[in-house]
C-alpha positions as CSV (number, residue, x, y, z in Angstrom):
1,X,122.6,100.2,85.1
2,X,120.2,99.8,87.8
3,X,117.9,102.7,88.7
4,X,116.5,103.1,92.2
5,X,112.6,103.0,92.0
6,X,110.3,104.3,94.6
7,X,107.2,102.0,95.6
8,X,104.5,103.4,97.6
9,X,103.2,101.0,100.0
10,X,100.0,102.6,101.3
11,X,98.4,98.9,102.2
12,X,101.1,98.3,104.7
13,X,100.3,101.8,106.2
14,X,96.6,101.0,106.4
15,X,96.2,97.2,107.5
16,X,98.2,97.5,110.9
17,X,96.3,100.2,112.2
18,X,93.1,99.0,111.0
19,X,93.6,95.8,112.8
20,X,95.2,97.8,115.7
21,X,91.8,99.5,116.0
22,X,89.8,96.4,115.8
23,X,88.1,97.7,112.5
24,X,87.1,94.9,110.2
25,X,87.5,95.3,106.7
26,X,83.7,95.1,105.9
27,X,83.0,97.9,108.1
28,X,85.9,100.0,106.8
29,X,84.9,99.5,103.3
30,X,81.3,100.1,104.2
31,X,82.2,103.6,105.9
32,X,84.3,104.6,102.9
33,X,81.9,103.5,100.5
34,X,84.0,100.9,98.6
35,X,83.8,97.1,98.6
36,X,85.7,95.1,100.9
37,X,87.2,93.4,97.8
38,X,88.4,97.1,96.9
39,X,89.9,97.5,100.3
40,X,91.5,94.2,100.3
41,X,93.4,95.1,96.8
42,X,94.5,98.5,98.5
43,X,95.8,96.9,101.5
44,X,97.6,94.2,99.1
45,X,99.1,97.2,97.3
46,X,97.6,95.8,93.9
47,X,95.3,99.0,93.6
48,X,95.9,102.7,93.5
49,X,92.9,104.2,95.1
50,X,91.6,107.7,94.1
51,X,92.9,110.5,96.4
52,X,89.5,110.9,98.1
53,X,89.7,107.3,99.3
54,X,93.2,108.1,100.6
55,X,92.0,111.0,102.6
56,X,88.9,109.3,103.7
57,X,91.2,106.2,105.0
58,X,93.6,108.8,106.7
59,X,90.6,110.4,108.3
60,X,88.9,107.2,109.6
61,X,92.1,105.8,110.9
62,X,93.5,109.1,112.6
63,X,96.5,109.3,110.5
64,X,98.2,112.0,108.6
65,X,98.6,111.8,105.0
66,X,102.1,112.0,105.3
67,X,102.0,108.7,107.3
68,X,100.2,107.1,104.6
69,X,102.6,108.4,101.9
70,X,105.5,105.9,103.4
71,X,107.7,104.7,100.5
72,X,110.5,102.0,100.3
73,X,113.1,102.4,97.8
74,X,113.6,99.5,95.1
75,X,116.9,98.7,93.3
76,X,115.3,97.2,90.3
77,X,112.0,97.4,88.4
78,X,111.5,93.5,88.9
79,X,110.6,94.2,92.6
80,X,107.6,96.1,91.6
81,X,106.1,92.9,90.1
């Protein structure tokens, strides 16, 4: 039996507006007090950042937390890998 799983894709919601606003990964990471490697992991959906980082990202990009909490439904756990 397949279960529907929900995957939050925070990175997908961050990368596009960051690029649209012409903010470099290095400068955004510096503003947030994280490394650019850490921001890359977030944008690649390979890291779950602290809530305070999510709030700071939303504020910097002019987005609501609702906008960052986008999700997509997945039919199988294998799609999470």
